C-alpha positions, 0 to 999 in steps of 0.5 A: 865486225862482230862487235859492230853487229852486236851493236846493231842488234842492241840498237834494234832491240832498244829501238834506237835509230842512231845510224851514223855511228853504226855505219861509220863503225861498219865502214871502218871494219871494211864491210861495204855490203853491210853498210849499204844494207844498213842505209837501205834498211831505214824507211826515211833515207839518211842524210846525203853526207852519210851516203857520201861516206859510203860512196867515198869508201866505194870509190877509194878501192882500186877496182870497181865494187859491185855495189857502186852502180846500184848505190849510185842509182839509189842516191839519184832516186832519192835525190841525194846526189850532191856536188861532192858525190860527183866529185868523189865518183870522177876522182875515184881510183878506178875512173879509168881502170877499164873500158867497160866502166867508161860508159857508166861515167859518161852517163854520170856526167850527163846526169851531172849536167841535168842536175845543174851542178856543172852550171854552178861552176864547182871547181872540185867537180870541174877538176875531177871531170878534167882528170877523169877524161885525161886518165882516159886519154880524152884530152879534147873532152878534158879541154871542153870541160875546162872551156865550159868552166867560166873564168870566174870559177876556174880555180887553180885546181881546174888549171892543174888538172888540165896542165897535168893531163897535157904534161903526162900526155906529152903535149909539152907545148900545150902545157907551157901555154896553159902554164903561162895563162894561169893567174895563180900557180901553186906547188902542184902547178910547178910540179906538173911542169917539172915532172912533165918535162922530166918524163918526156925527156926534156931534162934541162927544161925540168931543171930550169923550171925547178930552179925558177920555182925554188929560187925565184918564185919561192915555192917550196917543193913537195915530195913529188917535185923532188922525186921528179927533178932528181932523175932530171939532175941525173940525166944532165949530170947536175950532181951539185944541184942534186946534193942541194935538193938532198939537203932540202929534202932531208931538212923537210923530212921528205926522205922518209918517202921511199920514192924520194929516197929511191930517186936520190939513190938513182941520181947519185948512182948515175952521176958516178957517186957510188959511195953516196948512193950506197949510203942512201941505200942503207939509210932506207933500211927496212923501207927498201923496195924492189926499186931500191935494190934494182937501182943499187944492183944496176949502179954497181954493175954499170960502174964495173963493181961486179962482185958487189952487184952479184953479192947484193943480188944474193942478199936480195934473194935472201931477203925474200924479194922476187927479182924482176927483169930490171934486176937481171939486166944489172946481174947480166951486166955484172957478169959481162964486166967480169967475163963470167960466161957460165954464170951469165948463162945460168942467170939467163936460163933461171929467169924463165925456169925459176922466176917465170920471167921471159927474157926481153930484148935488153937481156938478149943484148946483155948475153950477146955482149957477154958472149962476144966479149969472151970471143964466142962470136958464133954462139953469140950470132946463134943467140941473135938468130934464135931470138923471139923478137927482131934484133935491134941496133943495140944487139947488132952493135954489140956483135959488131963491137965484138967482131972488132975486138976479135977481128971476125970479118965474116960476122962483122959484114953481117952485123954491119949490113943489118946496122946499115938498114937500121941506122942508115945515118950512123957512120960509126958502124961503117968506120968500125967495119973499115977498121976490122978490114984494116986489121985483117989486111983486107984493104979492098974492103977498106976502100969500099967502105970509104968509097961508100962514105964518100958517095953518101956524103956521110960525115963522122959525128962530132963528139961532145961532153957536158960539164956542170957550172954554177947557175950564174955561169951557166946562164952567161955561157948560154947567152954568149952562145945565143949572141 
């Protein structure tokens, strides 16, 4: 920056008015205030493109810059606002960062209409506007902008902006209808649908859409597509498809993206391939972030490898990474699998004392399970009663399961009564209670439970499982069921 100031002083002494290279040098140094002063110091306002360079720098920040509003007003005063200016503004990273800035963007939209740029049907402005309203959860306004854009100017980017808004907002039906209406689809369109399905729990639809995109439409997935479909593969147990996606991602160099690598790690861990997950974790190397560590700790813990999970947690600490709530869920699960009550208590207490993390309901659930499995049922119940949040069905279910193992009728009745309130249609809780009565020789209790089941006409839920077939057999099986 000092060099840029010296260059400015030399230019003033020599009467040189070459502003552009100087402004660009100052912007590269990150001094937005100085760049703004440079532009304002010239009697005749420089060209719009140079102003847009500063506007782009201001809107690329992650929080609103104090210069933005006066600078935008200056552009309006000198009639330097172009379609690109508005597109940069509405696509900025803080267009929805705070409710206080929203009125400014509304005014900018009005100014945009007065300037006649909306009527011109600029696709970049339209897509930026749709994205802005979508980020602010104003989907009706986003749809209105879309409808006001003439069909002739409805570029694929405009469709994609609204499509992404519907998908992220959970309006899958609306997203599907819009997707079918699109005259052209690109990788962004397909990715919006895949990620929308995956984020909203429609995992099978996410996998099917990905296969249609990749195998039948011939569209090459990008980093976001791959990182979206891999969690869906994990959810439906499609490990073979995940392996094929890994081969594709590795061939395209997409695994250099840590988000893609983390998604692959999670897919293998949830599909039970711990060795492959460990290989992926090690291949990330110095790019490992907290998500990488958490996924691997959780993978070890869930599959009973408690020693590996705790060892990895200590390595995380030695690497100078601060654990979060997800990390401690994995650590407490590892302690539960081994019955490490004292260690689990120490980890639980250290969350707030050492790391400033308030235990959430999932951490209490782990502790209830840990204490219950160890036979410390009264201590487990005391922890539930002292919880700062209302216990959910998982908490009471853990206590009921422990009561079943240790034949504690008194606490089992308390837990089952809570579960009947929380899960009135879940017959499994009543069946467990009946088994506890039977184990304790309380046959009158068994009779009461089965009478209750009969009166409410409850039926025991049927179990089911999934197997992964190749895609052709999967479709044949689905067709036979449909017929």
